[in-house]
C-alpha positions in Angstrom: 19.8 -30.5 -18.1 17.7 -27.4 -18.8 14.4 -29.2 -18.2 15.5 -31.3 -15.2 13.4 -29.3 -12.8 10.3 -29.6 -15.1 10.9 -33.4 -15.4 11.2 -34.0 -11.7 7.9 -32.4 -10.8 5.8 -34.4 -13.2 4.6 -37.9 -13.9 4.2 -38.1 -17.7 2.2 -41.4 -17.6 -0.5 -39.4 -15.9 -0.3 -35.7 -16.9 -1.1 -34.7 -20.5 1.6 -32.1 -20.4 4.4 -32.3 -23.0 7.5 -34.4 -22.2 10.8 -32.6 -21.4 12.4 -32.2 -24.8 14.4 -29.3 -26.1 12.8 -27.6 -29.1 14.0 -26.1 -32.4 14.2 -22.3 -32.2 11.5 -20.4 -34.1 12.6 -17.7 -36.6 10.7 -15.3 -34.4 10.7 -16.4 -30.7 7.4 -17.2 -29.1 5.7 -16.0 -26.1 2.6 -17.4 -24.4 0.5 -16.5 -21.4 -1.5 -19.4 -20.1 -4.5 -18.9 -17.7 -3.9 -21.6 -15.0 -6.8 -22.5 -12.7 -4.7 -24.4 -10.1 -5.2 -24.1 -6.3 -5.1 -20.4 -7.0 -5.9 -18.7 -10.4 -2.7 -17.2 -11.9 -1.2 -16.6 -15.3 2.0 -18.2 -16.6 4.1 -16.0 -18.8 6.6 -17.9 -21.0 9.3 -16.6 -23.3 11.2 -18.8 -25.8 14.9 -18.8 -25.4 17.7 -21.4 -25.8 15.3 -24.2 -26.9 13.0 -23.9 -23.8 10.3 -21.5 -22.4 11.6 -19.3 -19.7 8.7 -19.1 -17.3 7.1 -16.9 -14.6 3.9 -17.3 -12.6 2.0 -14.0 -12.4 -0.7 -14.0 -9.6 -2.8 -11.3 -11.3 -3.7 -10.8 -14.9 -1.0 -8.9 -16.9 -2.0 -5.3 -17.7 -1.3 -2.7 -20.4 -1.3 0.0 -17.8 2.3 1.2 -17.0 1.1 2.2 -13.4 0.2 -1.4 -12.7 3.1 -3.6 -11.5 2.6 -7.4 -11.4 4.6 -9.7 -9.2 6.1 -12.5 -11.4 7.6 -15.4 -9.7 10.2 -17.3 -11.9 9.6 -21.0 -12.1 11.3 -23.9 -13.9 11.9 -23.8 -17.6 9.2 -25.5 -19.7 9.6 -27.3 -23.1 8.8 -25.3 -26.2 5.8 -27.6 -26.9 4.1 -26.2 -23.8 3.4 -23.1 -25.8 0.5 -25.0 -27.4 -0.7 -26.7 -24.2 -4.3 -26.4 -23.1 -6.1 -29.0 -21.0 -6.7 -30.4 -17.5 -3.8 -31.4 -15.3 -5.2 -34.2 -13.2 -5.8 -34.0 -9.4 -2.8 -35.1 -7.4 -0.4 -33.9 -10.1 1.9 -30.8 -9.8 -0.1 -27.7 -10.9 -3.4 -29.7 -11.0 -6.2 -27.7 -12.7 -7.4 -26.3 -16.0 -4.9 -24.6 -18.3 -5.8 -22.6 -21.4 -4.0 -20.1 -23.6 -4.9 -16.5 -22.6 -2.6 -14.8 -25.1 0.1 -15.9 -27.6 2.4 -14.4 -30.2 6.0 -13.6 -31.0 8.3 -11.2 -29.2 11.5 -9.2 -29.7 14.4 -8.9 -27.2 14.8 -5.2 -26.9 18.1 -5.5 -25.1 19.7 -7.3 -28.1 19.6 -3.9 -29.8 21.7 -2.2 -27.2 25.4 -1.1 -27.8 26.3 -4.1 -25.6 23.7 -6.7 -26.8 22.2 -8.9 -24.1 20.5 -12.3 -24.7 17.4 -13.4 -22.7 19.6 -15.7 -20.6 22.0 -12.9 -19.9 19.2 -10.6 -19.1 17.8 -13.2 -16.6 21.2 -13.5 -15.0 21.4 -9.7 -14.7 17.8 -9.5 -13.4 16.5 -7.2 -16.1 14.6 -8.0 -19.3 12.9 -5.7 -21.9 10.8 -7.3 -24.6 8.3 -6.2 -27.2 5.3 -8.5 -27.3 3.2 -9.1 -30.4 0.1 -10.6 -29.0 -3.6 -10.3 -29.3 -4.0 -8.9 -25.8 -0.4 -7.9 -24.8 1.2 -5.6 -27.2 4.2 -3.3 -27.0 7.1 -3.0 -24.6 7.3 -4.8 -21.3 10.0 -5.0 -18.6 10.7 -7.8 -16.2 12.8 -6.6 -13.3 14.1 -9.0 -10.6 13.6 -7.6 -7.0 16.5 -7.6 -4.5 16.5 -7.9 -0.8 14.8 -11.2 -0.6 15.9 -14.6 0.5 15.1 -16.0 -2.9 15.9 -14.4 -6.3 12.8 -15.7 -8.0 10.6 -12.6 -7.5 10.3 -10.2 -10.4 8.0 -7.4 -11.4 6.2 -7.4 -14.8 5.8 -3.8 -15.9 4.2 -2.4 -19.1 6.5 0.3 -20.5 5.3 3.7 -21.7 4.6 3.4 -25.4 1.9 3.7 -28.0 0.3 0.4 -26.7 0.0 1.6 -23.1 -3.6 1.7 -21.9 -5.3 2.5 -18.6 -6.5 -0.6 -16.9 -10.4 -0.5 -16.7 -10.4 -2.0 -13.2 -7.6 0.2 -11.9 -9.1 3.3 -13.4 -12.2 2.9 -11.3 -10.1 3.3 -8.1 -7.8 6.2 -9.3 -8.0 9.8 -8.2 -6.8 12.7 -10.2 -5.2 15.4 -8.1 -4.2 18.9 -9.1 -0.5 19.5 -8.7 1.1 22.8 -7.8 3.4 24.2 -10.4 7.0 23.1 -9.9 9.4 25.4 -8.1 12.1 26.7 -10.4 15.3 24.9 -9.7 18.9 25.9 -10.1 20.3 26.1 -13.6 20.6 22.7 -15.3 24.0 21.1 -15.2 25.5 18.7 -17.8 24.1 15.2 -17.8 21.0 16.3 -16.0 17.8 16.7 -18.0 14.0 16.5 -18.2 12.5 16.7 -21.7 9.2 18.3 -20.6 7.3 20.0 -17.8 5.4 17.9 -15.2 1.7 17.6 -15.9 -0.8 19.8 -14.1 -2.5 16.7 -12.7 -1.4 13.1 -11.8 -3.5 10.0 -11.5 -3.0 8.0 -8.4 -3.8 4.3 -8.4 -5.0 1.7 -5.8 -5.1 4.3 -3.0 -7.0 1.8 -0.8 -4.1 -0.7 -0.8 -2.9 -1.2 2.8 0.8 -0.4 3.1 1.2 -0.6 6.9 -1.2 -3.3 8.0 -0.3 -3.0 11.7 -1.5 0.6 11.9 -4.0 0.5 9.0 -2.2 3.0 6.7 -3.1 2.9 3.0 -1.3 4.1 -0.1 -3.6 7.0 -0.2 -2.5 8.0 3.3 1.2 7.8 2.1 0.5 10.0 -0.9 -1.2 12.6 1.2 1.7 12.6 3.7 4.2 13.3 1.0 2.0 15.9 -0.7 1.7 17.9 2.5 5.3 17.5 3.6 6.8 18.2 0.2 7.6 21.9 1.0 9.9 20.8 3.9 11.3 17.6 2.2 12.0 18.8 -1.4 14.9 21.2 -0.3 16.7 18.2 1.1 16.2 16.1 -2.1 16.6 18.7 -4.9 19.4 18.1 -7.4 20.7 15.0 -5.5 20.8 11.5 -7.2 18.2 9.5 -5.5 17.8 5.8 -4.5 14.2 4.8 -3.6 13.1 2.0 -1.4 9.9 0.4 -2.9 7.4 -2.0 -1.5 5.0 -3.0 -4.3 2.6 -4.8 -1.8 3.3 -2.8 1.3 4.9 -4.1 4.6 3.0 -7.4 4.4 5.6 -9.5 6.3 9.2 -10.7 5.8 8.3 -12.1 2.3 6.9 -8.8 1.1 8.4 -7.7 -2.2 11.0 -5.1 -1.4 13.7 -3.6 -3.5 16.1 -0.6 -3.9 16.1 1.3 -7.1 18.9 3.4 -8.3 18.5 3.1 -12.1 15.5 4.9 -13.4 13.4 2.6 -15.7 12.9 3.6 -19.3 9.1 3.7 -18.9 9.2 6.6 -16.5 7.7 9.8 -18.0 10.0 12.1 -19.8 9.2 15.0 -17.6 10.9 13.5 -14.6 14.3 15.2 -14.2 17.2 12.8 -14.2 21.0 12.6 -14.2 23.2 9.9 -15.8 26.3 9.1 -13.8 29.0 6.4 -13.9 28.9 3.9 -11.0 32.0 2.6 -9.3 32.3 -0.2 -11.8 32.0 2.2 -14.7 28.4 1.3 -15.6 26.1 4.3 -16.4 23.2 4.8 -13.9 20.3 7.1 -14.6 19.1 8.6 -11.4 15.8 10.3 -10.8 16.0 13.8 -9.4 13.2 14.6 -7.0 13.1 18.4 -7.7 9.3 19.0 -7.6 6.1 17.7 -6.0 5.0 15.9 -9.2 8.1 13.7 -9.3 7.8 13.0 -5.6 4.3 11.8 -5.9 4.8 9.9 -9.1 7.4 7.8 -7.3 5.2 7.4 -4.2 2.5 6.1 -6.6 5.1 3.5 -7.7 5.0 2.4 -4.1 8.2 4.2 -3.0 8.2 4.6 0.8 11.6 6.1 1.5 14.0 8.4 -0.5 17.7 8.1 0.0 19.6 11.0 -1.6 23.4 11.5 -2.0 25.2 13.8 0.4 26.2 16.1 -2.5 24.3 17.8 -5.3 24.9 17.7 -9.1 26.7 21.0 -9.0 29.5 19.6 -6.9 29.2 15.8 -6.8 32.6 15.3 -5.2 32.0 17.7 -2.3 29.3 16.8 0.3 26.9 19.5 1.7 27.0 17.8 5.1 28.6 15.2 7.2 26.3 12.6 8.9 27.0 10.7 12.2 24.7 7.7 12.3 24.2 6.5 15.9 23.0 3.0 15.8 22.1 1.4 19.2 22.0 -2.1 17.9 21.7 -4.2 21.0 22.3 -1.3 23.3 19.4 0.6 25.1 18.2 3.7 23.4 19.1 5.7 26.5 22.8 5.0 25.7 22.2 6.5 22.2 21.0 9.7 23.9 24.1 9.8 26.0 26.3 9.4 23.0 24.4 12.1 21.0 24.8 14.5 23.9 28.5 13.9 24.2 29.0 14.4 20.4 27.0 17.6 20.5 29.3 18.8 23.3 32.4 18.0 21.2 31.0 19.8 18.2 30.1 22.9 20.3 33.6 22.9 21.7 34.9 23.1 18.1 32.2 25.8 17.3 30.6 23.5 14.7 26.9 23.8 14.1 24.9 20.5 14.0 21.3 19.3 13.5 19.7 16.4 15.2 16.9 14.1 14.0 15.6 10.6 14.6 16.6 8.1 12.0 13.0 6.9 11.8 14.1 3.5 12.9 16.0 2.8 16.1 18.7 5.4 16.1 19.6 9.1 15.8 21.3 11.1 13.1 23.5 14.2 13.8 24.2 16.2 10.6 26.8 18.8 10.3 27.0 21.4 7.5 30.3 20.9 5.5 31.5 24.3 4.3 35.0 23.4 3.3 36.5 23.2 -0.2 37.7 19.7 0.4 35.7 16.7 -0.7 34.4 13.4 0.6 37.8 12.0 1.8 38.5 15.0 4.0 34.9 15.1 5.3 35.0 11.4 6.2 38.5 11.7 7.8 37.2 14.6 9.9 34.1 12.7 10.9 36.1 9.7 11.9 38.5 11.9 14.0 35.4 13.2 15.8 34.0 9.7 16.3 37.3 8.5 17.7 37.3 11.4 20.2 33.7 10.5 21.1 34.7 6.8 21.8 37.6 7.9 23.8 35.3 10.0 26.0 32.7 7.1 26.3 34.7 3.9 25.9 32.0 1.8 27.7 29.1 3.2 25.6 30.3 4.0 22.1 32.2 2.2 19.4 33.4 2.6 15.8 33.6 -1.2 15.3 31.9 -2.1 12.0 31.1 -5.7 12.8 28.2 -6.3 15.1 29.9 -9.2 16.8 32.6 -6.9 18.0 30.4 -4.1 19.4 29.7 -5.5 22.8 26.3 -3.9 23.1 27.7 -0.4 22.5 26.2 2.3 20.3 27.9 2.2 16.9 29.0 5.6 15.6 28.9 5.2 11.8 30.6 7.7 9.6 31.3 5.5 6.6 28.3 6.8 4.8 30.2 9.9 4.1 31.5 8.8 0.7 30.7 9.7 -2.9 27.8 7.6 -4.2 26.6 6.7 -0.7 23.2 8.0 0.5 21.6 9.1 3.7 18.1 9.2 5.0 16.9 12.8 4.8 14.5 14.5 7.3 10.8 14.1 6.8 10.7 10.8 5.0 8.6 7.8 6.0 10.5 4.7 7.1 9.6 1.2 6.2 8.8 0.0 9.7 5.4 -1.3 10.9 4.6 1.8 12.9 5.1 4.1 9.9 7.6 6.3 11.7 9.0 9.5 10.1 12.6 10.6 10.3 11.9 13.7 12.4 14.0 16.7 13.2 14.5 17.6 16.9 15.8 20.5 18.8 18.7 19.7 21.2 16.5 20.4 24.3 14.5 17.4 23.3 17.5 15.1 23.7 16.5 13.7 27.2 16.0 10.3 28.8 12.2 10.6 28.0 12.8 10.8 24.2 10.7 8.2 22.3 11.4 8.3 18.5 8.5 5.9 17.8 6.0 8.6 18.7 6.8 10.5 15.5 4.7 8.8 12.8 2.7 9.5 9.7 -0.4 10.1 12.0 1.4 12.5 14.4 4.0 14.3 12.4 1.8 17.3 11.2 0.6 18.1 14.8 4.2 18.5 15.7 5.1 20.6 12.6 2.2 22.9 13.2 3.7 23.9 16.6 7.2 24.6 15.2 8.1 28.2 14.4 11.4 27.3 12.7 12.8 24.3 10.9 15.5 22.6 13.0 17.1 21.5 9.7 17.5 25.0 8.3 21.3 25.1 8.9 21.7 22.3 6.4 20.0 24.2 3.7 22.2 27.3 4.1 25.2 25.4 2.6 
């Protein structure tokens, strides 16, 4: 029964809430937002669909500002009659407190207009809704996007899309900063399926810069924005013209239950000036990737609470041919000293083959060795070559290194992962921040630094620029000569 969850939580001889009955569909479906003064003030967003109200609890007031993302926790379906409910839920009852209607109106399902129409129920199953609200306070297009990477699938984001009804939020506007942006560097000629319909703005507005993103070390969103603005000249060459997956933390690293999701498909509300490329995924679905080709795009995404950028190993100009091969040395349960041993041995093998290579920290627990791929062959050949080198490495260090994919079979050895060398997979580039409590940065190293005293955790947002100021050359330069 669609309203079984609603029924089980309430005692209708005590609460004045409507009883669990399916309703008759309205010619234009209803939406309602109820201000709910329960143990914590929140706002209940409800959309009519299939005779009930699909419902989300939104901890903060919905906004018309596209820069403001609201967490929305999906809750049980409510009866259609609930759209008219205002009153006091008695103490001791589920949701006890005062409820009144904050906004109400009709809505349109925007995804019903697509070439492959999608109902509200289908959109909920897919984790993506787009609706046009006709309310007194909430007007225009809104997206509801379910977040991934959590134990529960109830967490969504409520986002105002860019349209004529978008408005700055008065509260947010007080804490924004407008920063002048450098003019974008000219990129390579455009390729088919990649486009941006206008130039980036001369200024960007950054919101909520005082929000703490890394509570253990006191790093704010403003700190993250400044990091990426300063490091952009080094980072952008590793991102340019590559389809990007971003790792986003809307509320920062606030514990294991912090909202966290990976975003490949670029939302429709992103500004038209952001370069993008639409490519088919493995299952044939079209995915529109952002292309981080200039500082404005980089900082726009950081303002959307992106912490880490994960680009493809190939560029748009030759998507089937990687620019480099990556060896990801993952210590797992092994000591980091073993990772150093494995990296040294791999470097020796590559030197014997007269193959140039670059070394960097992963930004988490391991090391990355990246080899420019200057052959005409594509991903299959690159991965086969990498696996051949990995097997030679394991043969040289059988007690320390393994290519076993399953953690249970690794026997506390360093995992030499080459499986990321595939079309559509992505790799962590140098100079990006990682989502770990210490705010570490994936940092290029010179081979002389690969010693038993190497400590990757010392390379953080707070220390990276002192290091870079001492460097005369970029250790990653060989990768950019491809």
